[in-house]
C-alpha positions as CSV (number, residue, x, y, z in Angstrom):
1,Q,8.0,4.6,37.8
2,D,9.7,1.4,39.1
3,R,8.2,2.1,42.5
4,A,4.8,2.6,41.1
5,A,5.0,-0.6,39.1
6,Q,6.2,-2.5,42.1
7,A,3.3,-1.1,44.1
8,V,0.9,-2.3,41.5
9,R,2.5,-5.8,41.5
10,E,2.3,-6.0,45.3
11,R,-1.3,-5.0,45.2
12,A,-2.1,-7.6,42.6
13,I,-0.4,-10.3,44.7
14,A,-2.3,-9.2,47.8
15,I,-5.6,-9.3,45.9
16,S,-4.8,-12.8,44.5
17,K,-4.2,-14.1,48.0
18,R,-7.7,-13.2,49.3
19,P,-10.2,-16.1,49.2
20,D,-12.6,-15.6,46.3
21,N,-15.8,-17.3,47.4
22,F,-19.1,-16.3,49.0
23,A,-18.2,-17.5,52.5
24,A,-15.1,-15.3,52.6
25,A,-16.9,-12.3,51.0
26,Y,-19.8,-12.6,53.5
27,A,-17.3,-12.7,56.4
28,Y,-15.4,-9.7,55.1
29,A,-18.6,-7.6,55.0
30,A,-20.7,-9.1,57.8
31,I,-18.2,-9.3,60.7
32,P,-17.4,-5.6,61.0
33,A,-21.1,-4.8,60.3
34,R,-22.2,-7.1,63.1
35,L,-19.7,-5.7,65.6
36,A,-21.0,-2.2,65.1
37,L,-24.7,-3.1,65.1
38,E,-24.5,-5.4,68.1
39,R,-23.0,-2.6,70.2
40,G,-25.6,-0.1,68.9
41,D,-22.7,2.0,67.6
42,W,-24.7,3.8,65.0
43,A,-22.0,6.3,64.2
44,T,-19.5,3.6,63.3
45,A,-22.1,1.6,61.4
46,A,-23.0,4.7,59.3
47,K,-19.4,5.1,58.1
48,L,-18.4,1.5,57.9
49,P,-15.9,1.1,55.1
50,L,-16.1,-1.8,52.6
51,T,-13.0,-3.8,53.4
52,P,-11.4,-5.0,51.2
53,A,-12.1,-1.9,49.1
54,A,-14.2,-2.2,46.0
55,D,-11.2,-2.0,43.7
56,A,-9.4,-4.7,45.7
57,Y,-11.9,-7.5,45.7
58,P,-14.5,-9.0,43.3
59,W,-17.5,-7.7,45.2
60,S,-19.6,-7.7,42.0
61,K,-19.7,-11.5,42.2
62,Y,-21.2,-11.3,45.7
63,P,-23.8,-8.6,45.9
64,Q,-25.5,-10.5,48.7
65,A,-22.4,-10.2,50.8
66,E,-21.8,-6.5,50.0
67,A,-25.4,-5.9,51.1
68,S,-24.3,-6.5,54.7
69,N,-22.2,-3.3,54.5
70,A,-24.9,-1.3,52.9
71,Y,-27.5,-2.5,55.5
72,A,-25.3,-1.6,58.4
73,R,-24.5,1.8,56.9
74,A,-28.2,2.4,56.2
75,L,-29.3,1.5,59.8
76,G,-26.6,3.7,61.2
77,A,-27.6,6.7,59.1
78,A,-31.3,6.1,60.0
79,A,-30.5,6.0,63.7
80,L,-28.6,9.3,63.3
81,R,-31.5,10.8,61.4
82,D,-29.3,11.4,58.4
83,A,-32.0,11.1,55.7
84,A,-29.7,11.8,52.8
85,A,-27.2,9.1,53.8
86,T,-30.0,6.6,54.5
87,E,-31.4,7.2,51.0
88,T,-28.0,6.7,49.5
89,E,-27.7,3.3,51.1
90,L,-31.2,2.3,50.3
91,L,-30.4,3.0,46.6
92,R,-27.3,1.0,47.0
93,L,-29.3,-1.9,48.5
94,A,-31.7,-1.7,45.6
95,R,-28.8,-1.9,43.1
96,L,-27.4,-4.9,45.0
97,R,-30.8,-6.6,44.9
98,D,-31.0,-6.0,41.2
99,A,-27.5,-7.5,40.8
100,A,-28.6,-10.5,42.8
101,T,-31.6,-10.8,40.5
102,E,-29.3,-10.9,37.5
103,L,-27.2,-13.6,39.1
104,K,-30.4,-15.6,39.7
105,I,-29.9,-16.0,43.4
106,G,-33.5,-15.7,44.4
107,Y,-33.0,-16.4,48.1
108,W,-30.7,-13.3,48.4
109,V,-33.0,-11.2,46.3
110,E,-35.6,-11.8,49.1
111,Q,-33.1,-11.2,51.9
112,I,-32.0,-7.8,50.4
113,G,-35.6,-6.9,49.9
114,S,-36.2,-7.6,53.5
115,Q,-33.3,-5.5,54.5
116,I,-34.7,-2.6,52.5
117,D,-38.0,-3.0,54.4
118,V,-36.3,-2.9,57.7
119,V,-34.4,0.2,56.9
120,R,-37.4,2.0,55.7
121,G,-39.4,1.2,58.8
122,F,-36.6,2.0,61.1
123,A,-35.9,5.3,59.3
124,A,-39.5,6.3,59.4
125,F,-39.6,5.6,63.1
126,K,-36.5,7.6,63.8
127,S,-37.7,10.5,61.7
128,G,-40.7,10.9,64.0
129,Q,-43.2,8.9,61.9
130,T,-43.8,6.6,64.9
131,E,-46.8,4.6,63.8
132,V,-45.7,4.4,60.2
133,G,-42.3,3.2,61.3
134,I,-43.7,0.6,63.7
135,A,-46.1,-0.7,61.1
136,G,-43.2,-1.0,58.7
137,L,-41.0,-2.9,61.2
138,Q,-43.9,-5.2,61.9
139,K,-44.3,-6.0,58.2
140,A,-40.5,-6.5,57.9
141,S,-40.5,-8.8,60.9
142,L,-43.1,-11.0,59.4
143,R,-41.2,-11.1,56.1
144,E,-38.0,-12.0,57.8
145,D,-39.6,-14.7,60.0
146,A,-41.0,-16.4,56.9
147,S,-37.5,-16.8,55.4
148,E,-35.2,-19.8,56.1
149,K,-31.7,-19.2,57.4
150,H,-28.9,-19.7,54.9
151,A,-26.5,-22.5,55.7
152,V,-23.4,-20.2,55.4
153,T,-24.7,-17.3,57.6
154,P,-25.5,-17.2,61.3
155,G,-28.7,-15.3,60.7
156,P,-29.7,-11.6,60.2
157,L,-27.2,-9.0,61.2
158,L,-29.8,-7.3,63.3
159,P,-33.2,-9.0,63.5
160,A,-36.1,-6.9,62.3
161,R,-38.2,-8.0,65.3
162,E,-35.5,-6.8,67.6
163,L,-35.6,-3.4,66.1
164,L,-39.4,-3.5,66.4
165,A,-39.1,-4.3,70.1
166,S,-36.6,-1.5,70.6
167,A,-39.0,0.9,68.8
168,L,-41.9,-0.2,71.0
169,L,-39.7,0.3,74.1
170,E,-38.7,3.8,72.9
171,R,-42.4,4.6,72.3
172,G,-43.2,3.6,75.8
173,D,-45.0,0.3,75.1
174,A,-42.9,-1.8,77.5
175,A,-45.3,-4.8,77.5
176,G,-45.4,-4.9,73.7
177,A,-41.6,-4.6,73.6
178,L,-41.2,-7.5,76.1
179,R,-43.4,-9.7,73.9
180,E,-41.3,-8.9,70.8
181,F,-37.9,-9.4,72.5
182,E,-39.1,-12.7,73.8
183,A,-40.3,-13.7,70.3
184,V,-36.7,-12.9,69.1
185,L,-35.4,-15.2,71.8
186,L,-37.6,-18.1,70.7
187,K,-36.0,-17.9,67.3
188,E,-32.5,-17.0,68.5
189,P,-32.0,-18.4,72.0
190,N,-29.6,-16.5,74.3
191,R,-29.2,-13.6,71.9
192,L,-27.5,-10.9,74.1
193,R,-29.2,-7.8,72.8
194,A,-32.6,-9.4,73.0
195,M,-32.1,-10.7,76.5
196,A,-30.9,-7.3,77.7
197,G,-33.9,-5.6,75.9
198,A,-36.3,-8.1,77.5
199,G,-34.8,-7.2,80.9
200,V,-35.3,-3.5,80.4
201,A,-38.8,-4.0,79.0
202,A,-39.8,-6.2,81.9
203,E,-38.5,-3.7,84.4
204,R,-40.4,-0.9,82.8
205,A,-43.5,-3.1,82.6
206,G,-43.4,-3.8,86.3
207,D,-42.4,-7.4,86.0
208,A,-39.6,-7.5,88.6
209,Q,-39.1,-11.3,88.4
210,K,-38.6,-11.4,84.7
211,A,-36.3,-8.3,84.9
212,S,-34.2,-10.1,87.5
213,D,-34.1,-13.3,85.5
214,Y,-33.0,-11.6,82.3
215,A,-30.4,-9.6,84.2
216,D,-29.0,-12.8,85.6
217,R,-28.9,-14.4,82.2
218,V,-27.0,-11.5,80.7
219,A,-24.6,-11.4,83.6
220,R,-23.8,-15.1,83.2
221,Q,-23.3,-14.8,79.4
222,T,-21.0,-11.8,79.8
223,A,-19.0,-13.1,82.8
224,Q,-15.9,-13.6,80.7
225,A,-16.2,-10.3,78.8
226,D,-13.2,-8.1,78.4
227,A,-12.2,-6.3,81.6
228,G,-13.7,-2.8,81.8
229,V,-16.7,-3.7,79.6
230,P,-19.7,-4.4,81.8
231,G,-21.8,-6.7,79.7
232,L,-25.2,-5.8,81.1
233,K,-24.5,-2.0,80.8
234,L,-23.2,-2.4,77.2
235,A,-26.1,-4.7,76.1
236,Q,-28.8,-2.4,77.7
237,H,-27.2,0.7,76.1
238,S,-27.5,-0.9,72.7
239,V,-31.2,-1.3,72.9
240,T,-32.3,1.8,74.8
């Protein structure tokens, strides 16, 4: 009993030392989500734990932060064509959107709604509903583009338009994919996945000069990457 009580006290102390504010909550949820999504590591994204755990942090105060975890898990499940898991995370996103509504944080209600649209479009595409999925991603891209970036965050975890570009590339529309990847780069200059995707799309579209230019840009940006992690190969893998 003494050991159990001590464990409870230590846990309470650990919880009390964690920063209790939106910036910290967003970082806790978004950083691991972004790492998985940037690498196209769908399996990791689909199982991404909420850290700190739900009983160890006041996530209920920050539904907009927790949504990063649900969004990553939903995209991972959709990429793996796990319809049940995708639906579970969509329902979770809907609950978080409702919680944001109750907290009267309208900006984040819209952001979570946009995430739901992205997941639905991506899931439809991955399930074989190609045109429905692409139409959904186009709609989600327009919705996301119309939103201003929040001061605390560095932008969407995975831009809707980048997913649209990847879907077009997978469908075989290299020219369309190139346009969309370049549109992402206009909004988010030097974004690695978009540059790599543009290079792949340019190559498949027969634009050797653009393909070479983007390959050079990716190589320069990843020149200091960890040894054994070829940046171009990693970036290209994440979008193809």
